[in-house]
PAZAPA-4460 file (N, C-alpha, C; in steps of 0.05 Angstrom, whole numbers, plus 32768, in hexadecimal, padded with zeros to 4 digits):
% residues 250
    n_x    n_y    n_z   ca_x   ca_y   ca_z    c_x    c_y    c_z   seq   type   mol
   8234   7976   7F6C   8245   798B   7F64   8238   799A   7F4E     1      M     A
   823E   79BA   7F42   8233   79C9   7F2D   823C   79BD   7F12     2      T     A
   8228   79B9   7EFF   822F   79AF   7EE5   822E   79C7   7ED2     3      L     A
   8244   79CD   7EC3   8245   79E4   7EB1   824A   79DA   7E95     4      L     A
   823A   79E5   7E82   8240   79E1   7E66   8253   79F8   7E5E     5      T     A
   826C   79F1   7E58   8280   7A06   7E54   827D   7A10   7E37     6      H     A
   8270   7A27   7E35   826B   7A33   7E1B   8277   7A4F   7E1C     7      L     A
   8280   7A59   7E05   828D   7A73   7E05   8283   7A83   7DEE     8      K     A
   828D   7A9C   7DEB   8287   7AAD   7DD5   829E   7AAB   7DC0     9      T     A
   8297   7AA3   7DA8   82AB   7A9F   7D93   82A5   7AB2   7D7C    10      F     A
   82BA   7ABC   7D6F   82B7   7AC8   7D55   82B3   7AB1   7D41    11      K     A
   82A4   7AB6   7D2B   829F   7AA0   7D18   82B9   7A96   7D0C    12      R     A
   82CC   7AA8   7D09   82E6   7AA0   7CFE   82F4   7A8C   7D10    13      G     A
   82EF   7A8D   7D2A   82FB   7A7B   7D3D   82F0   7A5F   7D38    14      A     A
   82D6   7A5D   7D33   82CB   7A43   7D2E   82D6   7A36   7D14    15      L     A
   82DA   7A47   7D00   82E7   7A3D   7CE7   8303   7A34   7CED    16      V     A
   8312   7A44   7CFC   832E   7A3C   7D03   832E   7A22   7D12    17      A     A
   831C   7A1E   7D24   831A   7A05   7D33   8315   79EE   7D20    18      S     A
   8304   79F2   7D0D   82FE   79DC   7CFA   8316   79D5   7CE9    19      A     A
   8328   79E9   7CE5   8340   79E4   7CD6   8357   79D8   7CE7    20      L     A
   8351   79D3   7D00   8365   79C6   7D11   8376   79D9   7D22    21      G     A
   836F   79F2   7D23   837E   7A05   7D32   8373   7A06   7D4E    22      I     A
   8383   7A03   7D63   837A   7A03   7D7E   8378   7A20   7D88    23      T     A
   8361   7A28   7D91   835D   7A43   7D9C   8359   7A41   7DBA    24      L     A
   8367   7A52   7DC9   8365   7A52   7DE6   8356   7A6B   7DEF    25      L     A
   8348   7A67   7E05   8339   7A7D   7E11   833C   7A7C   7E2F    26      S     A
   8341   7A93   7E3C   8344   7A93   7E59   8328   7A91   7E66    27      A     A
   8314   7A98   7E57   82F9   7A98   7E63   82EC   7A7C   7E5D    28      Q     A
   82EA   7A6C   7E72   82DF   7A51   7E6F   82C6   7A4D   7E7F    29      T     A
   82BE   7A60   7E8F   82A6   7A5E   7E9F   8294   7A76   7E99    30      Y     A
   827B   7A73   7EA0   8267   7A87   7E9B   826A   7A9F   7EAD    31      G     A
   825C   7AB4   7EA6   825C   7ACD   7EB6   824B   7AC9   7ECF    32      A     A
   8236   7ABB   7ECD   8223   7AB8   7EE3   8224   7A9C   7EEF    33      V     A
   8225   7A9A   7F09   8227   7A80   7F16   8218   7A81   7F30    34      R     A
   820E   7A6A   7F39   8202   7A68   7F54   8218   7A6A   7F69    35      P     A
   8212   7A75   7F80   8226   7A78   7F96   822E   7A5C   7FA1    36      Q     A
   821B   7A49   7FA2   8220   7A2F   7FAD   8220   7A1A   7F97    37      L     A
   822A   7A02   7F9E   822A   79EC   7F8B   8212   79D9   7F8E    38      T     A
   8203   79DD   7FA4   81EB   79CD   7FA9   81D9   79DE   7FBC    39      R     A
   81BF   79D8   7FBB   81AC   79E6   7FCB   819E   79D2   7FDD    40      I     A
   819B   79D9   7FF7   818B   79C8   8009   8174   79D9   8013    41      V     A
   815C   79D0   800F   8144   79DE   8017   8134   79CE   802B    42      A     A
   8129   79DB   803F   8119   79CE   8054   80FC   79D7   8052    43      Y     A
   80EA   79C4   8054   80CE   79C9   8050   80C3   79DD   8064    44      A     A
   80CE   79DE   807C   80C4   79F0   8091   80CD   7A0D   808D    45      E     A
   80E1   7A11   807C   80EA   7A2C   8077   80D6   7A3B   8065    46      D     A
   80D3   7A55   806A   80C1   7A65   8059   80CB   7A65   803C    47      K     A
   80E5   7A68   8038   80F1   7A67   801E   810F   7A61   8021    48      E     A
   811B   7A59   800B   8138   7A54   800A   8144   7A67   7FF6    49      T     A
   8156   7A79   7FFE   8163   7A8B   7FEB   8179   7A7D   7FDB    50      P     A
   817B   7A83   7FC2   8190   7A78   7FB1   819F   7A90   7FA4    51      I     A
   81B7   7A95   7FAD   81C6   7AAC   7FA3   81D5   7AA5   7F89    52      E     A
   81D3   7AB9   7F77   81E0   7AB6   7F5C   81F2   7ACE   7F58    53      V     A
   820A   7AC9   7F4E   821E   7ADE   7F4C   8225   7AE3   7F2E    54      V     A
   8226   7AFD   7F27   822F   7B05   7F0C   824B   7B0F   7F0F    55      N     A
   825E   7B01   7F04   827A   7B08   7F08   8285   7B19   7EF1    56      E     A
   8274   7B1F   7EDD   827D   7B30   7EC7   8276   7B4D   7ECC    57      S     A
   827F   7B5E   7EBA   8279   7B7B   7EBC   825E   7B81   7EAE    58      Q     A
   8254   7B6E   7E9F   823B   7B72   7E90   8223   7B6A   7E9F    59      E     A
   820C   7B75   7E98   81F3   7B6D   7EA3   81E8   7B54   7E94    60      T     A
   81E0   7B40   7EA4   81D6   7B27   7E98   81B9   7B23   7EA1    61      Y     A
   81AA   7B16   7E90   8191   7B0A   7E98   8196   7AEC   7E9E    62      L     A
   8187   7AE1   7EB2   8189   7AC5   7EB6   816C   7AB9   7EB6    63      I     A
   816A   7AA1   7EAC   8151   7A92   7EAD   8156   7A7A   7EBE    64      Q     A
   8144   7A74   7ED1   8147   7A5E   7EE3   812E   7A4D   7EE4    65      S     A
   8133   7A32   7EE7   811C   7A20   7EE9   8124   7A06   7EF7    66      W     A
   8110   79F7   7F00   8114   79DE   7F0F   810A   79C7   7EFE    67      L     A
   8117   79B0   7F03   810F   7997   7EF7   8112   7980   7F0B    68      E     A
   8103   796B   7F08   8109   7953   7F18   811F   7944   7F0A    69      D     A
   8126   792D   7F15   813D   791E   7F0B   8137   7912   7EEF    70      L     A
   811D   7911   7EE8   8116   7907   7ECD   8112   791D   7EB9    71      K     A
   8118   7935   7EC1   8115   794C   7EAF   80FA   7959   7EAD    72      G     A
   80E8   7951   7EBF   80CD   795D   7EBF   80CD   7978   7ECD    73      N     A
   80C1   798C   7EC1   80BF   79A7   7ECD   80A4   79AD   7EDA    74      E     A
   8090   799D   7ED2   8074   79A3   7EDB   806D   7994   7EF4    75      N     A
   805B   79A0   7F04   8050   7992   7F1B   8064   798E   7F32    76      G     A
   8079   799E   7F33   808D   799A   7F49   8082   79A8   7F62    77      L     A
   808A   799D   7F79   8081   79A8   7F93   8092   79BF   7F9C    78      P     A
   809D   79CF   7F89   80AF   79E5   7F8F   80A7   79FD   7F7E    79      L     A
   80AC   7A14   7F88   80A7   7A2D   7F79   80C1   7A3D   7F79    80      V     A
   80CB   7A45   7F61   80E4   7A54   7F5F   80DD   7A6F   7F52    81      L     A
   80E6   7A84   7F5F   80E2   7A9F   7F55   80FB   7AB0   7F58    82      T     A
   8100   7AC4   7F46   80F1   7AC8   7F2D   80FC   7AB5   7F18    83      P     A
   80EC   7AAE   7F04   80F6   7A9D   7EEE   810A   7AAB   7EDC    84      P     A
   8108   7AC5   7EDA   811B   7AD5   7ECB   8124   7AED   7EDC    85      V     A
   813E   7AF2   7EDC   8148   7B07   7EED   8160   7B15   7EE0    86      M     A
   8162   7B2F   7EE4   8179   7B3E   7EDA   818D   7B43   7EF0    87      K     A
   81A7   7B3E   7EEA   81BC   7B43   7EFE   81D1   7B55   7EF2    88      I     A
   81D6   7B6C   7EFF   81EA   7B7E   7EF5   8206   7B74   7EF7    89      G     A
   8219   7B81   7EEA   8235   7B78   7EEB   8240   7B79   7F07    90      G     A
   824E   7B64   7F0F   825A   7B62   7F29   8245   7B64   7F40    91      K     A
   822D   7B5B   7F3A   8217   7B5C   7F4E   820E   7B3F   7F54    92      Q     A
   81FD   7B3E   7F68   81F1   7B24   7F70   81D3   7B26   7F6E    93      E     A
   81C7   7B0F   7F68   81AA   7B0D   7F67   81A1   7AF6   7F79    94      G     A
   8188   7AF5   7F7F   817E   7AE0   7F91   8165   7AD4   7F86    95      K     A
   8165   7AB9   7F83   814D   7AAA   7F7D   8141   7AA1   7F97    96      L     A
   8127   7A9B   7F96   8119   7A92   7FAE   810B   7A78   7FA8    97      R     A
   8110   7A64   7FB9   8104   7A4A   7FB6   80F1   7A45   7FCD    98      L     A
   80D8   7A3E   7FC6   80C4   7A38   7FDA   80BB   7A1B   7FD6    99      V     A
   80BB   7A0C   7FEC   80B3   79F0   7FEC   8095   79EE   7FF4   100      V     A
   8086   79DF   7FE4   806A   79DA   7FEB   806A   79C1   7FFD   101      L     A
   806B   79C5   8018   8072   79AF   802B   805F   7997   802A   102      P     A
   8046   799B   8023   8034   7984   8023   8036   7973   800B   103      G     A
   8047   797B   7FF7   8048   796D   7FDE   8062   795E   7FDA   104      E     A
   8074   795E   7FED   808D   7950   7FEB   808C   7937   7FFC   105      I     A
   809C   7922   7FF6   809D   790A   8008   80A4   7913   8024   106      P     A
   8096   7907   8037   809A   790F   8053   80AE   78FE   8063   107      Q     A
   80B7   78E8   8056   80C9   78D6   8065   80E5   78D5   8059   108      D     A
   80EB   78E6   8045   8105   78E6   8038   810B   7900   802A   109      R     A
   8123   7903   8022   812D   791A   8013   8125   7917   7FF6   110      E     A
   811E   792E   7FE9   8119   792E   7FCC   812F   793E   7FBF   111      S     A
   8133   793A   7FA5   8148   7949   7F97   813E   7952   7F7B   112      V     A
   8147   796A   7F73   813F   7976   7F5A   8157   7983   7F4D   113      Y     A
   8154   798A   7F34   8169   7999   7F26   8161   79B6   7F24   114      W     A
   8173   79C8   7F2A   816F   79E5   7F25   8182   79ED   7F0E   115      L     A
   8176   79F8   7EF9   8186   7A02   7EE2   8186   7A21   7EE2   116      S     A
   819D   7A2D   7EDE   819F   7A4A   7EDC   81AD   7A50   7EC1   117      I     A
   819D   7A5B   7EAF   81A7   7A62   7E94   81AD   7A7F   7E92   118      Q     A
   81C6   7A86   7E8C   81CD   7AA2   7E88   81C5   7AAB   7E6C   119      E     A
   81BC   7AC4   7E69   81B6   7ACF   7E50   81C8   7AE7   7E4B   120      I     A
   81DD   7AE4   7E3B   81F1   7AF9   7E38   81E6   7B12   7E2C   121      P     A
   81F3   7B29   7E32   81EB   7B42   7E25   81F1   7B42   7E07   122      P     A
   81E3   7B51   7DF8   81E8   7B53   7DDB   8203   7B60   7DD6   123      K     A
   8211   7B56   7DC2   822C   7B61   7DBC   8229   7B7F   7DB5   124      A     A
   823B   7B8F   7DC1   8239   7BAC   7DBE   823F   7BB5   7DA2   125      K     A
   8251   7BA6   7D93   8258   7BAF   7D78   8242   7BAB   7D64   126      D     A
   822E   7B9B   7D6C   8217   7B96   7D5A   821E   7B86   7D41   127      G     A
   8236   7B7B   7D40   823E   7B6C   7D28   8231   7B51   7D27   128      G     A
   8234   7B45   7D0F   8228   7B2A   7D0B   823D   7B14   7D0C   129      D     A
   8255   7B1B   7D14   826B   7B07   7D12   8270   7AF9   7D2C   130      N     A
   825D   7AFB   7D3F   8261   7AED   7D59   824A   7ADA   7D5E   131      K     A
   8252   7AC3   7D69   823F   7AAF   7D72   8240   7AAF   7D90   132      L     A
   822A   7AB7   7D9D   822A   7AB9   7DBA   821B   7AA1   7DC5   133      V     A
   8229   7A92   7DD6   821D   7A7A   7DE3   821D   7A7E   7E01   134      L     A
   8208   7A76   7E0D   8205   7A7A   7E2A   820C   7A61   7E39   135      A     A
   8211   7A64   7E53   8219   7A4E   7E65   8202   7A48   7E78   136      I     A
   81FD   7A2F   7E7C   81E8   7A27   7E8F   81F5   7A19   7EA7   137      R     A
   81EE   7A22   7EBF   81F7   7A14   7ED7   81E0   7A02   7EE0   138      S     A
   81E7   79EB   7EEA   81D3   79D7   7EF3   81DC   79CC   7F0E   139      R     A
   81CB   79CD   7F22   81D3   79C3   7F3C   81BB   79B6   7F4A   140      L     A
   81C1   79A5   7F5D   81AC   7995   7F6A   819F   79A5   7F81   141      K     A
   8185   79A1   7F84   8176   79AD   7F9A   816B   7996   7FAB   142      V     A
   8174   7994   7FC4   816B   797F   7FD6   8156   798B   7FE8   143      F     A
   813F   797E   7FE9   8128   7988   7FF8   8122   7974   800F   144      V     A
   8121   797F   8027   811C   796E   803F   8102   7975   804C   145      R     A
   80F2   7961   8053   80D9   7966   8061   80DE   796E   807E   146      P     A
   80C9   7978   808A   80CB   7980   80A6   80D1   7967   80B7   147      K     A
   80E4   796B   80C9   80EB   7955   80DB   8103   7944   80D2   148      G     A
   810C   7948   80BA   8123   7939   80B0   813D   7948   80B8   149      L     A
   814D   793C   80C9   8164   7948   80D4   817B   794B   80C0   150      D     A
   8181   7963   80B7   8195   7967   80A3   81B1   7962   80AD   151      G     A
   81B6   7962   80C7   81D1   795E   80D1   81DB   7941   80CC   152      T     A
   81C8   792F   80C6   81D0   7913   80C2   81D5   790D   80A4   153      K     A
   81D0   7920   8093   81D1   791B   8076   81ED   7912   806D   154      A     A
   8201   7920   8077   821D   791A   806E   8226   78FE   8078   155      S     A
   8218   78F2   808B   8220   78D8   8094   8212   78C1   8085   156      D     A
   8200   78C8   8073   81F1   78B4   8064   8204   78A1   8054   157      A     A
   821A   78AC   804A   822C   789C   803A   8238   7885   804A   158      V     A
   823A   7889   8065   8245   7874   8076   8232   785D   8079   159      K     A
   8219   7861   8073   8204   784C   8077   8200   783B   805E   160      S     A
   820E   7842   8048   820B   7832   8030   8215   7816   8033   161      L     A
   8207   7803   8027   8211   77E7   8025   8216   77E1   8008   162      S     A
   822A   77D0   8003   8232   77CB   7FE7   822F   77AD   7FE0   163      W     A
   8227   77A8   7FC8   8225   778C   7FBE   822B   778C   7FA1   164      S     A
   8230   7774   7F96   8237   7770   7F7A   8220   7761   7F6C   165      V     A
   8217   776B   7F55   8203   775E   7F46   820D   7758   7F2A   166      E     A
   8204   7742   7F1F   820C   773A   7F03   81F2   7736   7EF3   167      R     A
   81F2   7742   7EDC   81DA   7740   7ECB   81E1   7745   7EAE   168      E     A
   81D9   7732   7E9D   81DD   7735   7E80   81FA   7739   7E78   169      G     A
   820C   772B   7E86   8229   772D   7E80   8236   7746   7E8C   170      G     A
   8227   7756   7E9A   8232   776E   7EA6   8235   776A   7EC5   171      E     A
   8247   7779   7ED1   824B   7779   7EEE   8245   7794   7EF9   172      V     A
   8236   7795   7F0E   822D   77AE   7F1A   8235   77AF   7F38   173      W     A
   823D   77C6   7F41   8241   77CB   7F5D   8228   77DA   7F67   174      L     A
   821B   77CF   7F7B   8201   77DA   7F84   8204   77E7   7F9F   175      K     A
   81FC   7800   7FA1   81FC   780E   7FBB   81DF   780F   7FC5   176      A     A
   81DB   7805   7FDE   81C0   7806   7FEA   81C1   781B   8000   177      T     A
   81AD   782D   7FFF   81AC   7844   8012   8194   7842   8024   178      N     A
   8198   783C   803E   8181   7839   8050   8178   7853   805D   179      P     A
   8185   7869   8056   817F   7882   8063   816A   7893   8054   180      T     A
   8160   78A8   8060   814C   78B9   8052   8159   78CF   8041   181      P     A
   8174   78CD   803C   8182   78E1   802D   818D   78D6   8013   182      Y     A
   8190   78E7   7FFF   819F   78E0   7FE7   81BD   78E1   7FED   183      H     A
   81CC   78D0   7FE0   81E9   78CF   7FE4   81F6   78D8   7FCA   184      V     A
   8204   78EE   7FCB   8214   78F8   7FB5   8231   78EF   7FBA   185      S     A
   823E   78E4   7FA6   825A   78DB   7FA9   826E   78F0   7FA2   186      F     A
   8281   78F4   7FB3   8298   7905   7FAD   82AD   78F3   7F9E   187      G     A
   82B0   78DB   7FA9   82C2   78C7   7F9D   82B4   78AC   7F9B   188      K     A
   82B8   789E   7F85   82AD   7883   7F82   82C1   7874   7F70   189      L     A
   82D2   7865   7F7C   82EA   785B   7F6D   82EF   783E   7F74   190      E     A
   82F7   782E   7F60   82FF   7812   7F64   831D   7810   7F5E   191      L     A
   832B   7800   7F6E   8348   77FD   7F6A   8350   77E0   7F6F   192      K     A
   835F   77D5   7F5C   8368   77B9   7F5F   8386   77BA   7F64   193      A     A
   838F   77AF   7F7B   83AB   77AE   7F81   83B9   77C9   7F80   194      G     A
   83D0   77CA   7F73   83DF   77E3   7F71   83D8   77F3   7F59   195      G     A
   83C3   77EB   7F4A   83BB   77FA   7F33   83AE   7814   7F3A   196      A     A
   83AD   7826   7F27   839F   7840   7F2C   8381   783C   7F2F   197      K     A
   8375   784A   7F41   8359   7848   7F46   8349   7851   7F2E   198      G     A
   8332   7845   7F29   8320   784C   7F13   8306   7858   7F1E   199      I     A
   8301   7871   7F17   82E8   787E   7F1F   82D0   7873   7F0F   200      T     A
   82BB   786B   7F1C   82A4   7861   7F0E   8296   7878   7F00   201      L     A
   8291   7874   7EE6   8288   7889   7ED5   826D   7895   7EDD   202      E     A
   825B   7884   7EE8   8240   788D   7EEE   823E   7894   7F0C   203      D     A
   8253   789E   7F18   8252   78A4   7F35   823F   78BC   7F3B   204      K     A
   8238   78CB   7F26   8225   78E1   7F2B   8209   78D7   7F33   205      I     A
   8204   78BE   7F2C   81EA   78B2   7F34   81E9   78AE   7F52   206      Q     A
   81D4   78B7   7F5F   81D3   78B6   7F7D   81C2   789E   7F86   207      M     A
   81CC   788F   7F9A   81BA   787C   7FA8   81A4   788B   7FB5   208      P     A
   818B   7886   7FAE   8174   7896   7FB9   816E   788D   7FD5   209      P     A
   815F   789E   7FE3   8156   7896   7FFE   8147   787C   7FFF   210      P     A
   814F   786A   8011   8142   7850   8014   8140   7841   7FFA   211      M     A
   8155   7843   7FEA   8156   7836   7FD0   8173   782E   7FC9   212      G     A
   8178   7829   7FB0   8192   7820   7FA7   8199   782A   7F8C   213      S     A
   81B2   7829   7F85   81BC   7832   7F6B   81D3   7820   7F62   214      Q     A
   81D3   7818   7F48   81E8   7806   7F3E   81FC   7816   7F2E   215      R     A
   8215   780D   7F2F   822B   7819   7F20   823A   7804   7F10   216      Y     A
   823D   7809   7EF6   824A   77F6   7EE5   8268   77F2   7EEC   217      A     A
   8270   77D9   7EEE   828C   77D3   7EF4   829C   77D1   7EDA   218      V     A
   82B3   77DF   7ED7   82C3   77DD   7EBF   82CC   77C0   7EB9   219      P     A
   82CD   77B8   7EA0   82D4   779D   7E99   82EF   7795   7EA3   220      K     A
   8301   77A8   7EA5   831D   77A2   7EAE   831E   7799   7ECB   221      S     A
   8309   779E   7EDA   8309   7797   7EF7   82F8   777F   7EFD   222      L     A
   82E9   7775   7EEA   82D6   775F   7EF0   82E5   7745   7EF8   223      R     A
   82DC   7739   7F0D   82E8   7720   7F17   82FF   7725   7F2A   224      G     A
   8306   773E   7F30   831C   7745   7F41   8312   774D   7F5D   225      K     A
   8324   774B   7F70   831F   7756   7F8B   832A   7772   7F8B   226      S     A
   8318   7785   7F92   8320   77A1   7F90   8319   77B0   7FAA   227      V     A
   8324   77C8   7FAC   831D   77DA   7FC2   830A   77EF   7FB7   228      T     A
   82F3   77F2   7FC4   82E0   7807   7FBD   82E6   781F   7FD0   229      L     A
   82EB   7836   7FC4   82F0   784E   7FD4   82DB   7862   7FCD   230      T     A
   82CE   786E   7FE1   82B8   7880   7FDB   82B5   7895   7FF1   231      Y     A
   82A9   78AB   7FE9   82A3   78C1   7FFC   8289   78CE   7FF3   232      S     A
   827D   78DD   8005   8265   78EC   7FFE   826A   790A   7FFB   233      G     A
   8255   7919   7FF6   8256   7936   7FF4   8243   7941   8008   234      V     A
   824C   7954   8019   823B   795F   802E   822A   7976   8023   235      N     A
   821A   7982   8035   8207   7997   802C   8216   79B0   8022   236      D     A
   822F   79B2   8028   823E   79CA   801F   824F   79C5   8006   237      Y     A
   824C   79AC   7FFB   825B   79A5   7FE3   8277   799A   7FE9   238      G     A
   827E   7996   8002   8298   798B   800A   8297   796D   800B   239      G     A
   82AE   7960   8009   82B0   7943   8009   82B0   7939   8026   240      E     A
   82A2   7923   802B   82A1   7917   8045   82B9   7904   8048   241      T     A
   82BA   78F7   805F   82D0   78E4   8065   82D1   78CE   804F   242      E     A
   82E9   78C8   8047   82ED   78B3   8032   82EB   7897   8040   243      V     A
   82DB   7886   8034   82D7   786B   803F   82E1   7856   802B   244      L     A
   82E6   783E   8034   82EF   7829   8022   82E6   780E   802C   245      S     A
   82E3   77FB   8019   82DB   77E0   8020   82E5   77CE   8009   246      T     A
   82EA   77B5   8010   82F2   77A1   7FFC   82D9   7795   7FEE   247      G     A
   82DC   7790   7FD4   82C6   7785   7FC4   82D2   7770   7FB0   248      V     A
   82C4   7759   7FAE   82CC   7745   7F9A   82B9   7747   7F83   249      K     A
   82C4   774F   7F6C   82B4   7753   7F54   82B3   773A   7F42   250      L     A
***
């Protein structure tokens, strides 16, 4: 799903008022510029993958865009993103272009990267010094598939997960093992004991990697109990897949 740092434009007096305990409300909670989609899927055999960006304000904005791997590295990636800086007029759309260097990505599995899109707001027209302008950054996942990897099966990967419980250093972990060549993003990852309200696992954003596994910390309140694990995936369009469930003894 898109990760947004919700930042706004404040008068300095508003910051002072906030420090004094006065709650200030604003109708504007999202940025002016946003990507059209919540995730990008790129195929190595395609010449390029277009990424549409929308400016919903009346003002002209600059945007700066870049890619990182899951560890935050920007250098040596097998992807080319252009242009790195782009101007988008008010109520207009812009297009980034992503090119995969096919010989440099894993050939037996999907790869994933982060795309960041930083908006650069226009300078305040009044020219005053009493405004602090903060920009919003959108961040979304880019899934890259090598030639021959069938994308139609990606949304079914969540059904292939197997679950186990691990105990280590006084902690209890729920482990998801993924035998498929796709990353699994969770729409829902929840544990429920009896008639109690379900508890969403805090680190559900972590994906079981292709042909690998990922552990999720079990809340202390559920340790030693028999629970129902309820989970779903996210498909290529950002929608939730079928909800699945299984019993687990923690």
